[in-house]
DSSP file (Angstrom, degrees, kcal/mol; ACC not computed):
  #  RESIDUE AA STRUCTURE BP1 BP2  ACC     N-H-->O    O-->H-N    N-H-->O    O-->H-N    TCO  KAPPA ALPHA  PHI   PSI    X-CA   Y-CA   Z-CA
    1    1 A X              0   0    0      0, 0.0     2,-0.4     0, 0.0    50,-0.2   0.000 360.0 360.0 360.0 134.6  222.6    7.6  -39.0
    2    2 A X  E     -A   50   0A   0     48,-3.0    48,-2.5     2,-0.0     2,-0.5  -0.989 360.0-162.8-130.5 127.7  222.1    4.4  -40.9
    3    3 A X  E     -A   49   0A   0     -2,-0.4     2,-0.4    46,-0.2    46,-0.2  -0.955  10.3-171.0-110.3 126.7  220.5    3.9  -44.2
    4    4 A X  E     -A   48   0A   0     44,-2.3    44,-2.4    -2,-0.5     3,-0.1  -0.892  15.3-171.4-116.4 147.3  219.4    0.5  -45.2
    5    5 A X  S    S+     0   0    0     -2,-0.4     2,-0.3    42,-0.2    -1,-0.1   0.410  70.0  53.4-116.3  -3.4  218.1   -0.6  -48.6
    6    6 A X  S  > S-     0   0    0      1,-0.1     4,-2.2    42,-0.1     5,-0.2  -0.970  79.3-123.8-137.2 148.3  216.9   -4.2  -47.9
    7    7 A X  H  > S+     0   0    0     -2,-0.3     4,-2.2     1,-0.2     5,-0.1   0.868 112.3  52.1 -63.4 -37.8  214.5   -5.5  -45.2
    8    8 A X  H  > S+     0   0    0      1,-0.2     4,-1.7     2,-0.2    -1,-0.2   0.885 109.4  49.4 -71.2 -32.6  217.1   -7.9  -43.9
    9    9 A X  H  > S+     0   0    0      1,-0.2     4,-2.2     2,-0.2    -2,-0.2   0.913 110.7  50.3 -65.1 -40.3  219.6   -5.2  -43.5
   10   10 A X  H  X S+     0   0    0     -4,-2.2     4,-2.7     1,-0.2    -2,-0.2   0.872 107.2  54.8 -66.2 -37.1  217.0   -3.0  -41.7
   11   11 A X  H  X S+     0   0    0     -4,-2.2     4,-2.2     2,-0.2    -1,-0.2   0.907 108.7  47.8 -63.6 -40.6  216.2   -5.9  -39.3
   12   12 A X  H  X S+     0   0    0     -4,-1.7     4,-2.2     2,-0.2    -2,-0.2   0.903 113.5  47.6 -64.8 -43.0  219.8   -6.2  -38.3
   13   13 A X  H  X S+     0   0    0     -4,-2.2     4,-2.4     2,-0.2     5,-0.2   0.922 110.9  51.3 -62.9 -44.3  220.2   -2.5  -37.8
   14   14 A X  H  X S+     0   0    0     -4,-2.7     4,-2.1     1,-0.2    -2,-0.2   0.927 113.4  43.7 -62.7 -46.9  217.0   -2.4  -35.8
   15   15 A X  H  X S+     0   0    0     -4,-2.2     4,-2.1     2,-0.2    -1,-0.2   0.860 112.7  52.5 -67.7 -35.3  218.0   -5.2  -33.4
   16   16 A X  H  X S+     0   0    0     -4,-2.2     4,-1.4     2,-0.2    -2,-0.2   0.922 110.9  47.5 -67.3 -43.4  221.6   -3.9  -33.0
   17   17 A X  H  < S+     0   0    0     -4,-2.4    -2,-0.2     1,-0.2    -1,-0.2   0.890 113.4  48.4 -63.8 -40.8  220.2   -0.4  -32.0
   18   18 A X  H  < S+     0   0    0     -4,-2.1    -1,-0.2    -5,-0.2    -2,-0.2   0.893 115.0  44.1 -68.9 -39.0  217.8   -1.9  -29.6
   19   19 A X  H  < S+     0   0    0     -4,-2.1     2,-0.5    -5,-0.2    -1,-0.2   0.666  91.0  92.5 -82.3 -17.5  220.3   -4.2  -27.9
   20   20 A X    ><  -     0   0    0     -4,-1.4     3,-0.9     1,-0.1    -4,-0.0  -0.666  54.2-164.3 -83.8 121.3  223.3   -1.7  -27.6
   21   21 A X  T 3  S+     0   0    0     -2,-0.5    -1,-0.1     1,-0.2    -4,-0.0   0.632  86.8  64.9 -78.5 -11.5  223.3    0.1  -24.3
   22   22 A X  T 3  S+     0   0    0     32,-0.1    33,-3.8    34,-0.0     2,-0.4   0.441  93.0  76.0 -89.4   0.8  225.8    2.7  -25.7
   23   23 A X  E <   -C   54   0B   0     -3,-0.9     2,-0.6    31,-0.2    31,-0.2  -0.934  61.9-156.1-122.0 137.3  223.2    4.1  -28.2
   24   24 A X  E     -C   53   0B   0     29,-3.4    29,-2.5    -2,-0.4     2,-0.4  -0.934  24.2-138.0-105.0 117.9  220.2    6.3  -27.7
   25   25 A X  E     -C   52   0B   0     -2,-0.6    27,-0.3    27,-0.2     3,-0.1  -0.612  19.4-174.6 -79.5 129.3  217.7    5.7  -30.5
   26   26 A X  S    S+     0   0    0     25,-2.6     2,-0.5    -2,-0.4    26,-0.2   0.721  70.6  53.2 -93.2 -29.1  216.2    8.9  -31.9
   27   27 A X        -     0   0    0     24,-1.3    -1,-0.2     1,-0.2    24,-0.1  -0.946  56.3-169.9-119.8 121.0  213.7    7.4  -34.3
   28   28 A X  S    S+     0   0    0     -2,-0.5     2,-0.3     1,-0.1    -1,-0.2   0.955  84.7  28.3 -68.8 -51.4  211.3    4.7  -33.1
   29   29 A X  S    S-     0   0    0      1,-0.1    -1,-0.1    21,-0.0    20,-0.0  -0.777 100.1 -95.9-105.9 154.3  210.3    3.9  -36.7
   30   30 A X        -     0   0    0     -2,-0.3     2,-0.6    20,-0.1    20,-0.2  -0.324  34.4-120.8 -68.7 152.6  212.4    4.3  -39.8
   31   31 A X  E     -B   49   0A   0     18,-2.8    18,-2.3    -4,-0.1     2,-0.2  -0.841  35.4-170.7 -93.3 126.6  212.1    7.5  -41.8
   32   32 A X  E     -B   48   0A   0     -2,-0.6    16,-0.1    16,-0.2     2,-0.1  -0.710  29.7 -83.1-114.5 165.0  211.1    6.7  -45.4
   33   33 A X        -     0   0    0     14,-0.5    -1,-0.1    11,-0.5     2,-0.0  -0.380  43.8-128.4 -70.2 143.6  210.9    8.8  -48.6
   34   34 A X     >  -     0   0    0     -2,-0.1     4,-2.1     1,-0.1     5,-0.2  -0.189  31.2 -93.5 -81.0 177.0  207.8   10.9  -49.2
   35   35 A X  H  > S+     0   0    0      1,-0.2     4,-1.7     2,-0.2     5,-0.1   0.880 123.8  53.0 -63.1 -36.9  205.7   11.0  -52.2
   36   36 A X  H  > S+     0   0    0      1,-0.2     4,-1.5     2,-0.2    -1,-0.2   0.923 109.3  47.3 -65.6 -44.5  207.6   13.9  -53.7
   37   37 A X  H  > S+     0   0    0      1,-0.2     4,-3.3     2,-0.2    -1,-0.2   0.877 108.6  56.1 -64.9 -36.9  211.0   12.2  -53.4
   38   38 A X  H  < S+     0   0    0     -4,-2.1    -1,-0.2     1,-0.2    -2,-0.2   0.873 105.1  52.9 -64.6 -35.0  209.5    9.0  -54.9
   39   39 A X  H  < S+     0   0    0     -4,-1.7     3,-0.3     1,-0.2    -1,-0.2   0.905 117.9  36.1 -61.9 -43.7  208.4   11.0  -58.0
   40   40 A X  H  < S+     0   0    0     -4,-1.5     2,-0.4     1,-0.3    -2,-0.2   0.848 132.2  24.9 -79.3 -38.1  211.9   12.4  -58.5
   41   41 A X    ><  -     0   0    0     -4,-3.3     3,-1.4    -5,-0.2    -1,-0.3  -0.842  61.4-175.6-137.8  94.8  213.9    9.3  -57.4
   42   42 A X  G >  S+     0   0    0     -2,-0.4     3,-1.3     1,-0.3     4,-0.1   0.754  81.7  64.4 -64.4 -28.0  212.2    5.9  -57.7
   43   43 A X  G >  S+     0   0    0      1,-0.3     3,-1.1     2,-0.1    -1,-0.3   0.722  84.5  75.8 -71.4 -18.2  215.0    4.0  -56.1
   44   44 A X  G X  S+     0   0    0     -3,-1.4     3,-1.1     1,-0.2   -11,-0.5   0.608  70.4  88.4 -68.7  -9.1  214.4    5.8  -52.8
   45   45 A X  G <  S+     0   0    0     -3,-1.3    -1,-0.2     1,-0.3    -2,-0.1   0.775  91.3  43.1 -62.3 -26.2  211.3    3.6  -52.2
   46   46 A X  G <  S+     0   0    0     -3,-1.1     2,-0.3    -4,-0.1    -1,-0.3   0.520  90.0 108.4 -96.8  -6.9  213.3    0.9  -50.5
   47   47 A X    <   -     0   0    0     -3,-1.1   -14,-0.5    -4,-0.2     2,-0.4  -0.525  44.8-173.6 -80.3 135.8  215.5    3.2  -48.4
   48   48 A X  E     -AB   4  32A   0    -44,-2.4   -44,-2.3    -2,-0.3     2,-0.5  -0.996   9.0-154.2-127.5 131.1  215.0    3.4  -44.6
   49   49 A X  E     -AB   3  31A   0    -18,-2.3   -18,-2.8    -2,-0.4     2,-0.4  -0.903  11.2-177.5-108.2 132.4  216.8    5.9  -42.3
   50   50 A X  E     -A    2   0A   0    -48,-2.5   -48,-3.0    -2,-0.5     2,-0.4  -0.962  10.3-155.5-123.1 144.1  217.4    5.1  -38.6
   51   51 A X        +     0   0    0     -2,-0.4   -25,-2.6   -50,-0.2   -24,-1.3  -0.980  17.8 164.5-127.3 132.3  219.0    7.6  -36.3
   52   52 A X  E     -C   25   0B   0     -2,-0.4     2,-0.4   -27,-0.3   -27,-0.2  -0.970  24.5-140.5-142.7 155.8  220.9    6.9  -33.0
   53   53 A X  E     -C   24   0B   0    -29,-2.5   -29,-3.4    -2,-0.3     2,-0.4  -0.957  20.7-125.9-119.8 133.8  223.3    8.8  -30.8
   54   54 A X  E     -C   23   0B   0     -2,-0.4     2,-0.6   -31,-0.2   -31,-0.2  -0.679  21.3-152.7 -83.1 129.6  226.3    7.3  -29.1
   55   55 A X        -     0   0    0    -33,-3.8     2,-0.6    -2,-0.4    -1,-0.0  -0.904   4.1-159.7-103.5 122.7  226.3    7.8  -25.4
   56   56 A X              0   0    0     -2,-0.6   -34,-0.0     1,-0.1    -2,-0.0  -0.888 360.0 360.0-105.2 115.9  229.7    7.9  -23.8
   57   57 A X              0   0    0     -2,-0.6    -1,-0.1     0, 0.0    -2,-0.0   0.489 360.0 360.0 -70.6 360.0  229.6    7.2  -20.0
């Protein structure tokens, strides 16, 4: 699981997950905070969560 807080960070993560043959990506699109979380924690608006699983041959 990788959390990025900046668009450039997210871009690096996205490309790394795509290019790595040892990783199985679980989320096509990043998971972002919902409306309720944004009300409680305003800083969460920029957070993006991507999930991948390491596959060992």
